[in-house]
Backbone as CSV, one residue per row, in Angstrom:
resi,resn,N_x,N_y,N_z,CA_x,CA_y,CA_z,C_x,C_y,C_z
1,MET,21.504,-11.273,52.185,21.846,-10.072,50.749,22.676,-11.445,50.321
2,ALA,22.136,-11.501,48.810,22.635,-12.350,47.739,24.063,-11.270,47.407
3,THR,25.370,-11.577,46.894,26.252,-11.280,46.306,26.018,-12.121,45.127
4,TRP,28.037,-10.874,44.808,28.310,-11.553,43.022,29.724,-11.067,42.777
5,ASN,30.114,-11.715,42.321,31.476,-11.522,42.035,31.985,-11.922,40.250
6,TYR,33.031,-11.453,39.886,32.992,-11.714,38.616,33.993,-13.596,38.961
7,ARG,33.583,-14.379,37.732,34.240,-15.558,37.842,34.784,-16.025,36.142
8,VAL,35.918,-16.820,36.466,36.071,-17.475,35.236,35.688,-18.938,34.986
9,ILE,34.551,-18.596,33.785,34.281,-20.002,33.616,34.472,-20.387,31.987
10,ARG,34.810,-22.162,32.537,35.550,-22.901,31.063,33.460,-23.163,30.477
11,LYS,34.279,-23.556,28.866,32.816,-23.890,28.582,33.199,-24.993,27.749
12,THR,32.943,-25.781,26.946,33.186,-26.166,25.495,31.974,-25.689,24.547
13,CYS,32.260,-25.071,23.707,32.146,-24.616,22.577,31.073,-25.649,21.397
14,ALA,29.554,-25.325,21.859,29.134,-26.333,20.985,29.193,-26.621,19.235
15,GLN,29.480,-25.063,19.014,30.212,-25.800,17.603,31.578,-26.404,17.241
16,THR,31.857,-25.897,17.402,32.982,-26.292,17.295,33.945,-27.931,18.268
17,GLY,33.610,-27.531,19.626,34.116,-28.814,20.646,35.318,-27.882,21.115
18,GLN,35.525,-26.997,21.115,36.974,-26.065,21.528,36.813,-25.484,22.926
19,ILE,37.256,-25.611,24.180,37.389,-25.537,25.219,37.922,-23.683,24.684
20,ILE,36.805,-23.358,25.763,36.862,-21.882,26.069,37.301,-20.601,27.760
21,PHE,37.511,-20.238,27.907,37.095,-19.519,29.404,36.813,-18.213,29.214
22,GLN,35.967,-18.056,29.591,35.333,-16.493,29.618,35.286,-16.334,30.992
23,ILE,34.499,-14.675,30.892,34.571,-14.001,33.097,33.335,-13.606,32.397
24,HIS,32.190,-14.141,33.654,30.813,-13.774,33.991,30.427,-13.492,35.196
25,GLU,29.525,-12.639,35.452,29.444,-12.649,36.756,28.565,-13.919,37.248
26,VAL,28.715,-13.673,38.065,28.267,-14.872,39.216,27.189,-14.870,40.547
27,TYR,26.165,-14.925,40.542,25.769,-14.237,42.246,25.142,-15.911,42.512
28,TYR,25.518,-15.316,43.886,25.477,-16.313,45.153,24.078,-15.997,45.791
29,ALA,23.647,-16.937,46.904,22.661,-16.991,47.392,23.080,-17.077,48.427
30,GLU,22.163,-16.672,49.747,22.206,-16.493,51.060,23.322,-17.332,51.372
31,ASP,23.292,-19.286,51.496,24.043,-19.446,51.430,25.628,-20.035,50.948
32,GLY,25.872,-19.043,50.601,27.345,-19.075,49.005,26.602,-19.819,47.994
33,SER,26.019,-20.807,47.990,26.082,-21.652,46.678,25.650,-20.380,45.812
34,ILE,26.336,-21.480,44.664,25.962,-19.879,43.217,24.471,-20.261,42.882
35,ASP,23.876,-19.137,42.965,22.339,-18.685,42.311,21.995,-19.438,40.404
36,CYS,23.147,-18.414,39.846,23.183,-18.200,38.962,24.298,-17.061,38.067
37,TRP,24.572,-16.694,36.706,24.823,-16.368,36.367,24.793,-15.790,34.772
38,THR,25.533,-15.149,34.453,25.166,-14.488,33.169,25.593,-15.569,32.209
39,GLN,24.279,-15.293,31.066,25.062,-15.963,29.682,25.842,-15.882,29.024
40,GLN,25.960,-14.878,28.642,27.002,-14.117,27.909,27.938,-13.497,28.667
41,PRO,29.423,-13.701,28.273,30.751,-13.345,29.118,29.840,-11.734,28.970
42,VAL,30.837,-11.090,30.171,31.188,-9.584,30.179,32.251,-8.710,29.828
43,GLU,31.877,-7.744,29.723,33.423,-6.820,29.332,33.661,-5.963,30.390
44,PRO,34.798,-5.558,30.541,35.016,-3.983,31.935,34.272,-2.832,31.285
45,LEU,33.408,-2.021,31.747,33.220,-1.203,31.712,33.231,-0.094,32.906
46,GLY,33.137,1.068,32.713,32.691,1.998,33.706,32.470,3.794,32.767
47,THR,32.468,4.194,33.557,31.937,5.549,33.057,32.961,6.659,32.894
48,SER,34.235,6.472,33.793,35.084,6.762,34.071,36.312,6.252,33.884
49,GLU,37.583,6.322,33.336,38.827,5.849,33.669,39.196,5.094,35.307
50,ALA,38.581,5.753,35.395,39.246,5.172,37.250,38.076,4.221,37.572
51,GLN,36.948,4.144,37.045,36.184,2.869,37.016,36.083,2.355,36.476
52,LEU,36.771,2.262,35.243,36.823,1.097,34.363,38.390,0.331,35.041
53,ARG,39.190,0.755,35.605,40.263,0.419,36.310,39.971,-0.503,37.392
54,ASN,38.901,0.091,38.143,38.460,-0.991,39.298,37.554,-1.717,38.344
55,ASP,36.970,-1.834,37.596,36.734,-2.921,37.007,36.942,-4.120,36.221
56,VAL,38.184,-3.926,35.560,39.608,-3.886,35.152,40.430,-5.171,36.294
57,HIS,40.268,-4.398,37.871,40.582,-5.512,38.635,40.120,-6.216,39.081
58,GLY,38.156,-6.164,39.420,37.489,-7.052,39.728,37.591,-8.271,38.692
59,PHE,37.902,-7.960,37.056,38.116,-9.132,37.147,39.665,-10.113,36.735
60,LEU,40.387,-8.984,37.274,41.959,-9.507,37.403,41.422,-10.594,38.538
61,ALA,41.108,-10.008,40.049,40.795,-11.301,41.147,39.956,-12.952,40.655
62,ALA,39.325,-12.791,39.603,38.557,-13.992,39.152,39.590,-14.508,39.214
63,PHE,40.614,-14.376,38.598,41.842,-15.465,38.314,42.488,-16.244,39.622
64,ARG,42.075,-15.205,40.886,42.473,-15.601,42.084,41.837,-16.845,42.324
65,LEU,40.440,-17.109,41.900,39.560,-17.960,42.533,39.222,-18.986,41.776
66,PRO,39.070,-20.371,41.893,38.752,-21.708,41.451,38.122,-21.379,39.654
67,VAL,38.806,-22.281,38.887,37.319,-21.688,37.223,36.362,-22.759,37.353
68,LEU,35.410,-21.777,37.263,34.377,-22.602,37.623,33.844,-23.537,35.895
69,GLU,33.335,-24.373,35.967,32.872,-25.256,34.125,31.077,-25.390,34.313
70,GLU,30.954,-25.369,33.463,29.460,-25.698,33.000,29.425,-27.212,32.419
71,LYS,28.361,-27.886,33.667,28.176,-28.903,33.572,26.664,-29.353,33.507
72,ASN,26.381,-30.572,32.576,25.435,-30.541,32.628,24.568,-31.686,33.181
73,SER,23.627,-31.297,34.219,22.662,-32.730,34.845,21.516,-32.605,35.104
74,LEU,21.346,-34.106,35.111,19.275,-33.967,34.714,18.875,-32.853,33.680
75,GLY,19.714,-32.224,33.325,18.713,-31.722,31.972,19.593,-30.032,32.641
76,GLN,19.675,-29.816,33.777,20.262,-28.846,34.324,21.146,-28.260,34.303
77,VAL,21.677,-26.966,33.464,23.806,-26.746,33.798,23.658,-26.539,34.856
78,ARG,25.181,-26.530,35.362,24.736,-26.140,36.722,26.718,-25.601,36.411
79,LEU,26.952,-24.936,37.372,28.665,-24.227,37.923,29.123,-25.202,38.687
80,VAL,30.201,-25.849,38.666,31.522,-26.897,39.545,32.826,-26.377,38.917
81,GLU,32.960,-26.586,40.581,34.420,-25.877,40.302,35.400,-27.098,39.505
82,GLU,36.146,-25.998,38.626,36.734,-27.640,38.016,38.426,-27.994,39.098
83,ALA,38.632,-29.278,38.522,39.956,-30.010,39.581,41.259,-28.424,39.927
84,PRO,41.943,-28.562,40.733,43.148,-27.761,40.322,43.976,-28.507,39.070
85,PRO,44.498,-28.319,38.615,45.723,-29.059,37.782,47.367,-28.643,38.017
86,HIS,47.745,-30.022,37.947,48.555,-30.046,38.624,50.268,-29.511,38.377
87,PRO,50.629,-28.294,37.627,51.769,-28.205,36.734,52.676,-28.711,37.175
88,ARG,53.566,-28.839,36.327,54.753,-28.575,36.152,55.698,-28.287,37.301
89,ARG,56.929,-28.068,37.551,57.812,-27.577,38.605,58.233,-26.126,37.732
90,GLU,59.149,-26.839,36.409,59.536,-25.876,35.528,58.432,-25.153,34.928
91,ASP,56.979,-25.724,34.490,56.724,-24.569,34.311,55.624,-23.466,35.165
92,LEU,55.818,-23.807,36.121,55.210,-22.941,37.094,56.975,-22.102,37.924
93,GLN,57.942,-22.318,37.985,59.063,-21.276,37.631,59.237,-19.892,36.668
94,GLN,58.754,-20.914,35.477,58.837,-20.155,33.623,57.705,-19.219,34.176
95,ASP,56.334,-19.575,34.726,54.740,-18.528,34.896,55.524,-17.545,35.421
96,TYR,56.008,-17.871,36.897,56.463,-17.022,37.909,57.505,-15.783,37.562
97,SER,58.000,-17.027,36.372,59.660,-15.392,36.109,58.672,-14.246,34.913
98,GLY,58.031,-15.029,34.297,57.309,-14.096,33.447,56.492,-13.140,33.619
99,ARG,55.931,-13.519,34.938,54.832,-12.481,36.098,55.331,-11.144,36.688
100,ALA,56.646,-12.219,37.159,58.046,-11.346,37.894,57.884,-9.991,36.583
101,SER,58.569,-10.663,35.619,58.823,-9.681,33.985,57.929,-8.962,34.226
102,ARG,56.370,-9.404,33.918,55.259,-8.153,33.467,55.136,-7.363,34.844
103,ALA,54.867,-7.564,35.978,54.285,-6.726,37.065,56.039,-5.819,37.447
104,SER,57.155,-5.712,37.254,58.367,-4.701,36.352,57.625,-4.072,35.707
105,GLY,56.754,-4.041,34.310,56.600,-3.205,33.220,55.242,-2.906,34.071
106,TYR,54.125,-3.017,34.573,53.057,-2.690,35.342,53.846,-1.433,36.104
107,LEU,54.622,-1.896,37.123,55.364,-0.766,37.961,55.245,0.326,37.208
108,PHE,56.439,0.268,35.889,56.950,1.330,35.608,55.998,1.726,34.696
109,GLN,54.952,0.836,34.388,53.679,2.208,33.564,52.601,2.842,34.585
110,MET,52.690,2.469,35.507,51.879,3.003,36.268,52.354,3.936,37.743
111,LEU,53.475,4.074,37.527,54.638,4.796,39.149,55.600,5.127,38.092
112,GLY,56.764,4.607,37.315,57.660,5.134,37.363,57.874,5.909,36.370
113,ASN,57.155,6.285,35.510,56.967,7.552,34.699,56.149,8.778,35.273
114,HIS,55.289,8.400,36.426,54.628,9.906,37.013,55.626,11.318,37.320
115,LEU,54.917,11.979,36.952,55.824,13.230,37.425,56.260,14.144,38.424
116,LEU,55.456,13.001,39.817,55.696,13.474,40.871,57.369,13.117,41.165
117,LEU,57.656,11.609,40.323,59.075,11.342,40.812,60.362,12.364,40.339
118,LYS,59.561,13.095,39.460,60.668,13.888,38.469,60.797,15.142,40.008
119,GLN,59.789,15.389,40.981,59.371,16.670,41.916,59.984,16.130,42.973
120,GLU,59.874,14.619,43.584,60.154,14.873,44.741,61.567,13.579,43.874
121,PRO,62.427,13.630,44.793,64.070,12.937,45.003,63.168,11.589,45.761
122,ASP,62.967,12.285,47.316,62.762,10.712,47.978,61.794,9.640,47.497
123,LEU,60.701,10.240,46.505,59.742,9.384,46.086,60.560,8.493,45.029
124,ARG,60.838,8.862,44.169,62.129,9.122,42.969,62.902,7.751,43.656
125,GLU,63.729,7.673,44.604,64.701,6.486,45.431,63.672,5.648,45.987
126,ALA,62.539,5.738,46.242,61.835,4.813,46.896,61.652,3.590,45.834
127,TYR,60.763,4.428,44.552,60.421,3.937,43.094,61.458,3.230,42.558
128,GLU,62.757,3.516,43.015,64.379,2.699,42.108,64.362,1.787,42.887
129,ARG,64.364,1.923,44.506,64.701,0.199,45.348,63.616,-0.565,45.015
130,VAL,62.283,-0.270,44.331,61.313,-0.713,44.742,61.927,-2.089,42.931
131,ASP,61.842,-0.984,42.446,62.255,-1.477,40.572,63.323,-2.363,40.618
132,GLN,64.658,-2.329,41.520,65.423,-3.034,41.518,65.600,-4.083,42.498
133,ALA,64.278,-4.218,43.672,63.744,-5.338,43.734,63.233,-6.131,42.839
134,LEU,62.429,-5.442,41.950,61.588,-6.169,41.036,62.624,-7.041,40.043
135,VAL,63.715,-6.459,39.548,64.917,-6.993,38.774,65.387,-7.519,39.517
136,GLU,65.958,-8.209,40.316,66.512,-9.032,41.709,65.445,-9.915,41.446
137,LEU,63.937,-9.831,41.423,62.722,-10.993,41.413,63.654,-11.908,40.437
138,CYS,62.888,-10.803,39.562,63.146,-11.454,37.807,64.254,-12.009,37.710
139,GLU,65.495,-11.919,37.922,67.200,-12.695,37.699,66.823,-14.225,38.392
140,LEU,66.347,-13.455,39.718,66.199,-15.218,40.448,65.557,-16.453,40.128
141,ALA,64.297,-15.893,39.707,63.484,-16.780,39.038,64.276,-17.321,37.754
142,SER,64.552,-16.634,36.869,65.447,-16.726,35.797,66.580,-17.952,35.706
143,ASP,66.801,-17.541,36.610,68.623,-18.407,37.241,68.303,-19.820,37.328
144,LYS,66.841,-19.405,38.394,66.304,-20.961,39.134,65.767,-21.364,38.032
145,LEU,65.303,-21.456,37.423,64.569,-22.108,35.682,65.837,-22.696,34.824
146,SER,67.072,-21.535,34.574,67.968,-21.511,33.954,68.771,-23.235,34.469
147,ARG,69.015,-22.870,36.112,69.608,-24.202,36.586,69.192,-25.572,36.848
148,ARG,67.509,-25.453,36.616,67.041,-26.716,36.398,66.710,-27.383,34.832
149,ARG,66.819,-26.507,33.893,67.295,-26.757,32.545,69.084,-27.237,32.610
150,MET,69.181,-26.841,32.586,70.810,-26.986,32.863,71.331,-28.865,33.299
151,ALA,70.732,-28.579,34.605,70.584,-30.267,35.603,69.976,-31.075,35.003
152,ALA,69.154,-30.977,33.737,68.183,-31.964,32.920,69.153,-32.153,31.400
153,ILE,69.776,-31.486,31.266,70.690,-32.065,29.998,71.483,-33.111,30.324
């Protein structure tokens, strides 16, 4: 049985030569090789808010997989995994710090203002512990980044 998932595909714009990244549906053969993919990028879609949220989660899962790149070979376009970048440690720490901060914001959006927290003190306390742990994670990541910058001066 063939399967599919969302994948990030790197392309070169034919008109401008600019590199662009888009999400496509990629379909796989029985042996796991790429069989085909959508010509046009896809958008999140759902017939309900919950279905749309699930589709967005599928899009986000594409970022955990290697980026695919369209390559021309003997007149055929095929997808190949892009070589993974080797970012500098400071860039990784800065990215991690930003993600930890966003995670705290997402946690608040999804759970922090839920009405159940007003009604259930034990849930509110548990939420506050998780929120505090994320605050500490953000501070630790920022401290490591600051120390590295100070050492470079």
